C-alpha positions, 0 to 999 in steps of 0.5 A, a space after each residue: 314871236 315871229 322867226 326871221 326867214 332865211 335866204 339860201 346860199 348853197 346847200 339845198 335839202 329835199 324841200 328846197 331849203 338850205 341847212 341852217 349853217 348855210 343861211 344868211 340871216 335876212 328879215 323879210 316883210 310879212 303879210 299881216 292881213 287880207 281882204 276881198 270885196 265883191 259886189 252884191 249883184 251875183 249872176 250865173 253864167 247862163 243869166 249873163 249869156 241871156 242878157 248879153 245875147 239879147 243885145 246882139 243884132 246878128 244870129 252869128 253873133 249869138 251863136 258865137 256867144 253860145 259857143 264861147 261862154 261855156 268855154 270860159 271856165 266861169 260859172 258865176 260872177 259878181 257885177 257892180 250894177 244890176 245886169 239890166 243897167 248894162 243893156 243900154 249904151 252909155 257914154 264913156 264919161 258916165 261909165 267912168 264915173 260909175 267906175 270911180 264910185 263902184 271901185 272906191 266902194 269895193 276897195 274901201 271894203 277890201 282894205 278895211 277887211 285887210 287892216 282889221 284881219 291883221 290888227 293894223 290901225 289905219 294910222 300905222 299905214 305909211 304907204 298905199 300901192 293901188 292897182 287898177 286898169 278898168 277906169 280913170 281918175 285924177 286924183 287917183 282913187 287911193 287919195 279918196 281911199 286914204 280919206 275914207 280909211 283915216 290914213 295919216 296925212 303923210 301917207 305915201 301913195 303909189 298908183 299903178 295903171 295899165 298893168 292889167 291882170 299883172 297889177 296885183 302881183 306887181 303891187 305886192 312886189 312894189 310893197 315888198 320894196 317899200 316895206 324894206 325902206 328904213 322907217 317904213 310902216 305898214 304897206 297897204 296893197 289894193 287892187 280894184 277893178 270894175 271890168 263890167 263898166 268896160 263892156 259895150 252893149 251890142 259888141 258881138 265881135 269875137 273879142 267882145 264875146 270873150 270879154 263878156 264871157 270872162 270878166 267881172 268886178 271886185 277888189 282885194 287887199 293885202 297888208 304887208 308889214 316891215 320885218 321889224 314890226 310884228 303886231 300879230 297876224 290874223 292869218 293861219 300862218 306867217 307868210 313872208 315875201 322873200 323875193 320878187 321878179 318881172 320879165 318883159 317879152 320883147 316886141 310883144 307890147 301890141 298883143 294885149 291891152 286896151 285901145 281907147 275910143 270915143 265909146 270907151 275901152 276896147 279889149 286887145 287880146 291877140 290869139 297868139 298869146 297862149 303860145 307866146 306864154 307857153 314858149 316864154 314862161 319857163 326861163 324867167 321862172 326857172 331862174 327866179 326859183 333856182 336862185 332859191 334852190 327851188 323849181 316850179 315842181 318843187 314849190 309847194 303852192 302855186 298861186 296863178 292868175 286865172 286869166 282864162 282856161 287858155 292862159 292857165 293851160 299855157 302857164 302850166 304847159 310851159 312850166 311842165 305842171 299838171 292842171 291840179 297844181 293850180 286847183 285854187 285858181 280854177 276854182 276862183 275862175 269858176 266862182 267869180 270870173 276874172 277880176 283882172 288885177 284883183 283875181 290873183 290876190 283873191 286866190 292868194 287870200 284863200 291860201 293864206 286864210 286856209 290850212 293848206 300850207 305848212 311851215 318851211 313851204 313856199 308859194 309862187 304867186 304869178 300873173 301875166 299881163 300887158 307888156 307883154 310881161 310876167 310878174 311874180 313873187 316868192 313867199 315863204 311860210 313860217 
């Protein structure tokens, strides 16, 4: 039987947990299953650099690409289409239709895996939270997902667009809220991105090079169960979400995102972002963790979005942490690149399906994104 998590009130032990008599008994939603789906088209970073450079028209652009690609921290990536399909320019409409097809296939695979790993039947899903930022669809793709999975007609859908790399964590936070509603069933979280369909062939601008060196395609899914329901988890440990938070930095909305032009999505990524992250991350995270008797240093597991080496370094420096504390994030970045909203869920899945965590420990799941903002959730292991 699953034991309820307890919320700390006053006294804190060395591991950040309150003693039994200082707890208030509160049940929290728990993670039943996880799923990840990556396209079959798999390329080393050198292969992508060669294909990308072949479309650049100036020697200085090719030199910039050769300099920046090795600094991306990416060794290999999965792309929705064979790499040569990206060589020729395609209009926004055609690329967006490809997004709709490819993202739906990936999110369906990830969601099925999550449901199966948690032993959750499709008809038990009461809510779907869907995050994406790399394509457009109306109705949103979660409607087609409900059809493909055989979800009940009364399923309630919450599509989230525009949260970028923070979308996966924000979806977990909204699922936390939904799973605590009276009568809630399983809440299915899905993040799906085909960043490659936003690539513009021949774009040798610095931002074009950065995007082409870093981003990739994939989907990830989580099934969150309400506190009262425990069908049995396929995960090594029971992990409950015990809190969530968000922090929006004033006067920073223009620093990260998309501009929408006739030829598609163009990345906005201001070079001041690492310094902004470093200067602003500690206060909200210290306050959030402090309410639970924890600090960033004392939290046993850190699941950070691997947005790139400079983003990870800024998060670590701002929180006073060593690089090795987020080794799993570095490893995921190297192995599959940045999948935008889905990436942090991939890192979380590796923690939950592994053997690194022990009962009584915590995990902080954190991602920055457009806004500019931070999204974060706290997990407790049983």
